[in-house]
C-alpha positions as CSV (number, residue, x, y, z in Angstrom):
1,X,-23.1,-24.1,-49.9
2,X,-24.1,-26.0,-46.8
3,X,-21.0,-28.1,-46.9
4,X,-18.9,-24.9,-47.1
5,X,-20.6,-23.5,-44.0
6,X,-20.0,-26.7,-42.1
7,X,-16.4,-26.7,-43.1
8,X,-15.9,-23.2,-41.9
9,X,-17.6,-23.9,-38.6
10,X,-15.4,-27.0,-38.0
11,X,-12.3,-25.1,-39.0
12,X,-13.1,-22.3,-36.5
13,X,-13.4,-24.9,-33.8
14,X,-10.5,-27.1,-34.7
15,X,-8.0,-24.5,-35.6
16,X,-7.4,-23.0,-32.2
17,X,-7.2,-26.5,-30.6
18,X,-4.7,-27.6,-33.3
19,X,-2.7,-24.4,-32.8
20,X,-2.5,-25.0,-29.1
21,X,-1.2,-28.5,-29.5
22,X,1.3,-27.5,-32.1
23,X,2.8,-24.7,-30.0
24,X,3.0,-26.7,-26.9
25,X,6.2,-28.7,-26.1
26,X,6.3,-31.1,-23.2
27,X,9.9,-30.2,-22.3
28,X,9.2,-26.5,-22.4
29,X,6.1,-26.9,-20.3
30,X,8.1,-28.9,-17.7
31,X,10.8,-26.2,-17.8
32,X,8.2,-23.5,-17.3
33,X,6.8,-25.3,-14.2
34,X,10.4,-25.3,-12.8
35,X,11.6,-21.9,-13.8
36,X,8.6,-19.7,-14.7
37,X,9.1,-17.2,-11.9
38,X,8.9,-14.1,-14.1
39,X,5.6,-12.4,-15.0
40,X,5.7,-11.6,-18.7
41,X,2.8,-9.0,-18.6
42,X,2.3,-7.3,-15.3
43,X,-0.6,-5.2,-16.6
44,X,-2.9,-8.2,-16.4
45,X,-1.9,-9.1,-12.8
46,X,-5.1,-8.7,-10.7
47,X,-3.9,-9.9,-7.3
48,X,-0.8,-10.9,-5.3
49,X,-0.8,-12.9,-2.1
50,X,2.3,-13.0,0.1
51,X,2.7,-14.9,3.3
52,X,5.4,-16.2,5.6
53,X,5.5,-19.3,7.8
54,X,4.2,-17.3,10.8
55,X,0.9,-15.4,10.7
56,X,1.9,-12.5,8.5
57,X,0.3,-12.1,5.1
58,X,-0.8,-9.4,2.7
59,X,-3.1,-9.4,-0.3
60,X,-2.6,-6.8,-2.9
61,X,-5.6,-6.3,-5.2
62,X,-5.8,-4.2,-8.4
63,X,-8.8,-1.9,-8.5
64,X,-9.9,0.9,-11.0
65,X,-8.6,3.4,-8.4
66,X,-5.2,1.7,-7.9
67,X,-3.9,-1.1,-5.7
68,X,-5.4,-1.8,-2.3
69,X,-4.0,-3.8,0.7
70,X,-6.1,-6.5,2.4
71,X,-9.3,-5.0,0.8
72,X,-9.1,-2.0,3.2
73,X,-6.0,0.2,2.9
74,X,-4.5,2.3,0.1
75,X,-1.0,1.1,-0.9
76,X,2.3,2.8,-1.5
77,X,2.3,2.9,-5.3
78,X,6.1,3.1,-5.5
79,X,6.5,-0.1,-3.4
80,X,3.8,-2.0,-5.4
81,X,5.4,-0.8,-8.6
82,X,8.8,-2.0,-7.5
83,X,7.4,-5.5,-6.8
84,X,5.7,-5.7,-10.2
85,X,9.0,-4.5,-11.8
86,X,10.9,-7.2,-9.9
87,X,8.4,-9.9,-11.0
88,X,8.8,-8.9,-14.6
89,X,12.6,-8.8,-14.6
90,X,13.3,-12.1,-12.7
91,X,15.9,-14.3,-14.4
92,X,17.4,-17.6,-13.6
93,X,21.0,-17.2,-12.6
94,X,21.7,-20.9,-12.1
95,X,20.1,-24.1,-10.7
96,X,21.0,-25.0,-7.2
97,X,23.8,-27.6,-7.1
98,X,22.8,-31.2,-6.4
99,X,24.9,-31.3,-3.3
100,X,23.1,-28.4,-1.7
101,X,19.6,-29.0,-3.2
102,X,18.1,-30.9,-0.2
103,X,19.4,-28.3,2.3
104,X,18.0,-25.4,0.3
105,X,14.6,-27.2,0.0
106,X,14.5,-27.7,3.7
107,X,15.5,-24.1,4.3
108,X,12.7,-22.9,1.9
109,X,10.2,-25.1,3.7
110,X,11.1,-23.5,7.1
111,X,11.6,-19.8,6.2
112,X,10.3,-19.4,2.6
113,X,7.8,-16.7,1.7
114,X,4.9,-18.0,-0.3
115,X,3.9,-15.9,-3.3
116,X,0.7,-16.4,-5.3
117,X,0.2,-14.4,-8.5
118,X,-3.3,-14.0,-10.1
119,X,-4.0,-12.8,-13.6
120,X,-6.8,-11.9,-15.8
121,X,-7.6,-14.7,-18.3
122,X,-10.3,-15.5,-20.8
123,X,-12.2,-18.7,-21.3
124,X,-12.0,-18.2,-25.0
125,X,-8.8,-16.8,-26.4
126,X,-8.2,-17.0,-30.1
127,X,-4.6,-16.1,-31.0
128,X,-4.5,-13.5,-28.3
129,X,-6.7,-11.4,-30.5
130,X,-10.2,-12.4,-29.8
131,X,-10.9,-12.8,-26.1
132,X,-14.1,-13.6,-24.4
133,X,-15.5,-14.4,-20.9
134,X,-12.8,-13.0,-18.7
135,X,-12.0,-14.5,-15.3
136,X,-9.3,-14.4,-12.6
137,X,-7.0,-17.4,-12.5
138,X,-4.1,-18.4,-10.3
139,X,-1.1,-18.0,-12.6
140,X,1.9,-19.1,-10.5
141,X,2.9,-20.1,-7.0
142,X,6.4,-20.0,-5.8
143,X,8.5,-19.7,-2.6
144,X,11.2,-17.0,-2.0
145,X,14.1,-17.9,0.3
146,X,17.1,-16.1,1.6
147,X,20.2,-14.7,-0.1
148,X,23.0,-16.7,-1.6
149,X,26.5,-16.6,0.0
150,X,27.7,-14.0,-2.5
151,X,24.7,-11.7,-1.8
152,X,24.0,-11.6,-5.5
153,X,21.1,-14.1,-5.8
154,X,18.0,-15.3,-4.1
155,X,16.8,-18.9,-3.7
156,X,13.4,-19.6,-5.2
157,X,11.3,-22.7,-5.7
158,X,8.2,-23.2,-7.8
159,X,5.4,-25.0,-6.1
160,X,5.5,-28.8,-6.8
161,X,8.9,-28.4,-8.5
162,X,11.8,-30.7,-7.6
163,X,14.6,-28.3,-8.1
164,X,15.2,-24.8,-6.6
165,X,17.0,-22.1,-8.5
166,X,19.1,-19.1,-7.8
167,X,17.2,-16.1,-9.2
168,X,18.4,-12.5,-9.8
169,X,17.7,-9.4,-11.7
170,X,20.5,-8.7,-14.3
171,X,22.5,-5.6,-13.3
172,X,21.1,-5.5,-9.8
173,X,23.5,-6.2,-7.0
174,X,21.6,-7.5,-4.0
175,X,18.9,-10.0,-3.0
176,X,15.2,-9.8,-3.7
177,X,13.6,-11.2,-0.5
178,X,12.8,-7.8,1.1
179,X,10.6,-6.9,-1.9
180,X,8.3,-9.8,-1.0
181,X,7.4,-8.5,2.4
182,X,4.5,-10.2,4.2
183,X,4.2,-7.3,6.6
184,X,1.1,-5.1,6.0
185,X,3.0,-2.0,7.3
186,X,5.5,-2.2,4.4
187,X,2.7,-1.8,1.8
188,X,0.5,0.9,3.3
189,X,0.3,4.3,1.7
190,X,1.9,7.1,3.7
191,X,-1.0,9.4,2.7
192,X,-3.0,10.8,5.6
193,X,-5.2,13.2,3.5
194,X,-5.6,13.1,-0.2
195,X,-8.7,15.1,-1.0
196,X,-9.3,17.8,-3.6
197,X,-11.5,20.8,-2.8
198,X,-14.4,19.2,-4.8
199,X,-14.2,16.0,-2.6
200,X,-14.6,17.8,0.7
201,X,-18.0,18.2,2.5
202,X,-16.6,19.5,5.8
203,X,-13.5,19.9,7.9
204,X,-13.2,20.4,11.6
205,X,-10.1,21.4,13.5
206,X,-10.2,21.2,17.3
207,X,-7.6,22.3,19.9
208,X,-7.8,20.8,23.3
209,X,-5.7,23.5,25.0
210,X,-7.5,26.4,23.1
211,X,-11.1,25.4,22.5
212,X,-12.0,28.9,21.5
213,X,-9.8,28.5,18.5
214,X,-11.5,25.4,17.2
215,X,-13.6,25.7,14.1
216,X,-15.5,23.8,11.4
217,X,-15.9,24.5,7.7
218,X,-18.9,23.2,5.7
219,X,-18.9,23.3,2.0
220,X,-22.1,23.5,0.0
221,X,-21.0,21.8,-3.2
222,X,-23.8,23.0,-5.4
223,X,-23.0,26.6,-4.9
224,X,-19.4,26.5,-3.7
225,X,-20.2,28.5,-0.6
226,X,-18.5,28.0,2.7
227,X,-19.9,28.1,6.2
228,X,-17.3,28.8,9.0
229,X,-18.4,27.8,12.5
230,X,-16.9,28.6,15.9
231,X,-17.1,25.1,17.5
232,X,-16.8,26.5,21.1
233,X,-20.1,28.3,20.9
234,X,-21.6,26.7,17.7
235,X,-22.0,30.2,16.2
236,X,-21.4,31.0,12.5
237,X,-18.5,33.3,11.7
238,X,-19.5,35.8,9.2
239,X,-16.4,37.9,8.7
240,X,-13.4,35.9,7.7
241,X,-10.5,35.9,5.2
242,X,-11.9,34.0,2.2
243,X,-8.5,33.5,0.5
244,X,-6.9,32.1,3.7
245,X,-9.9,29.7,4.1
246,X,-9.6,28.6,0.5
247,X,-5.9,27.9,0.9
248,X,-6.7,25.8,4.0
249,X,-9.3,23.7,2.1
250,X,-7.0,23.2,-0.9
251,X,-4.1,22.0,1.4
252,X,-5.6,18.5,2.0
253,X,-4.7,17.2,-1.5
254,X,-1.5,15.5,-0.4
255,X,-0.5,15.3,3.3
256,X,1.6,12.4,4.3
257,X,3.2,11.0,7.5
258,X,6.9,10.4,7.8
259,X,7.1,7.0,9.7
260,X,4.8,4.4,11.0
261,X,5.7,3.6,14.6
262,X,3.5,0.6,15.3
263,X,6.4,-1.8,15.5
264,X,9.1,0.7,16.5
265,X,7.6,1.8,19.9
266,X,6.4,-0.6,22.6
267,X,2.6,-0.7,23.3
268,X,3.3,0.8,26.7
269,X,5.0,3.8,25.3
270,X,2.3,4.3,22.7
271,X,-0.4,4.0,25.4
272,X,1.4,6.6,27.6
273,X,1.5,9.1,24.7
274,X,-2.1,8.7,23.6
275,X,-3.2,9.2,27.2
276,X,-1.9,12.8,27.1
277,X,-4.1,15.7,26.0
278,X,-4.4,15.9,22.2
279,X,-2.4,18.6,20.4
280,X,-5.2,18.9,17.9
281,X,-7.9,16.8,16.1
282,X,-8.8,17.0,12.5
283,X,-12.1,15.4,11.1
284,X,-12.6,15.5,7.4
285,X,-15.8,14.3,5.8
286,X,-15.8,13.8,2.0
287,X,-18.7,13.9,-0.4
288,X,-19.2,10.2,0.0
289,X,-19.7,10.6,3.7
290,X,-16.5,8.9,4.5
291,X,-14.6,10.3,7.5
292,X,-10.9,10.7,7.9
293,X,-9.9,11.4,11.5
294,X,-6.5,12.4,12.9
295,X,-5.7,12.8,16.6
296,X,-2.3,14.5,17.2
297,X,0.0,14.5,20.3
298,X,3.1,16.4,21.2
299,X,6.5,14.8,20.9
300,X,9.1,15.7,23.5
301,X,12.5,16.9,22.2
302,X,14.3,14.4,24.5
303,X,13.8,10.7,24.6
304,X,10.9,9.4,26.7
305,X,13.2,7.3,28.8
306,X,14.4,10.3,30.8
307,X,10.9,11.6,31.5
308,X,11.3,11.3,35.2
309,X,14.4,13.5,35.3
310,X,13.8,16.9,36.9
311,X,15.2,18.9,33.9
312,X,13.0,17.0,31.5
313,X,10.2,19.6,32.1
314,X,12.6,22.4,31.1
315,X,13.2,20.9,27.7
316,X,10.8,22.2,25.1
317,X,8.6,20.0,22.9
318,X,9.9,18.9,19.5
319,X,9.3,21.8,17.1
320,X,9.8,19.6,14.0
321,X,7.7,16.5,14.6
322,X,4.6,15.2,16.4
323,X,2.8,11.9,16.9
324,X,-0.7,11.0,15.6
325,X,-3.3,8.2,15.4
326,X,-4.7,7.6,12.0
327,X,-6.7,4.9,10.1
328,X,-9.3,4.7,12.8
329,X,-6.7,4.5,15.5
330,X,-4.9,1.5,14.0
331,X,-1.7,3.2,13.1
332,X,0.5,5.4,15.3
333,X,2.7,7.6,13.1
334,X,5.2,10.4,13.2
335,X,4.4,13.5,11.2
336,X,6.2,16.8,10.4
337,X,4.9,20.3,11.3
338,X,6.4,21.5,8.0
339,X,3.8,19.4,6.2
340,X,0.8,19.9,8.4
341,X,1.2,23.5,9.7
342,X,-0.9,24.8,6.8
343,X,-4.0,23.0,8.1
344,X,-3.7,23.6,11.8
345,X,-3.9,27.4,12.0
346,X,-6.3,28.5,14.7
347,X,-9.7,30.2,14.0
348,X,-8.2,33.7,14.8
349,X,-5.9,33.3,11.8
350,X,-8.9,33.4,9.5
351,X,-10.8,36.1,11.3
352,X,-8.0,38.6,11.7
């Protein structure tokens, strides 16, 4: 009986090791190191690091609440999803020819984008069925270059590999480099507010040109009661339209900006705009005491370059779009009145 127990224990230890050696093949392992760009299972990817040869880099990290950028910002789910789909569908189109290999390697060394893919792994993994002691491991590192002359492939090189390859997605006409952007702006979520009614503790809307129309709403979550305050004199407003106020509070569930202007307008232009009086300011505090603050500014209907012209003052402001500072003032963005009008009604709208 004791001998049987010992045999079973030894078998349990030796079998996984023997299985690993049997299933491994030196030539296939070497090939994987050269051509293993694709991610077989994107669901276990935990982190992606992308960097260029300058100072630009992004780190995308999977969390229970979704992907975040540089441990601080929400990401655009569609863009991250496109990257994961790209990584999964990568196929080798052909190896780079011997004649052009050295030039392509030099090119990748100068302009290549470095990609690191991390995955969840387990220190004990028996036949992919019994997994214990999870940890994060660096699964693959490769460099993404520019497009091939026919615009149908992308040069890529695995780290420490000797041969670069032309990689593509079957059925897709184009190159893949833009999907590996090292610029943080390309990954940030366009969401400004994304709060349900149950998430909100208070909301304040202030108008610099009409301070008497500024107001604040406090929500007592335990009872669901609202307190409407006139900010200009700090007095509570007793008579108000409950339905209109409820529509206001439920309108913060998905408000997005149109375009980020950080790299599209010069710092001088941005500074000149934010020095003007604010169009309005919104301060939302959620039930975790986190604050989302938006400061909006008017946008002229004509380009800023003709600001000094006499007739400039006769041209009305843009009725479709306006500017705003978001993300604690880090991002200067363009928004649409069509999207935000429902949360910038004045106090009199609720008291009439």
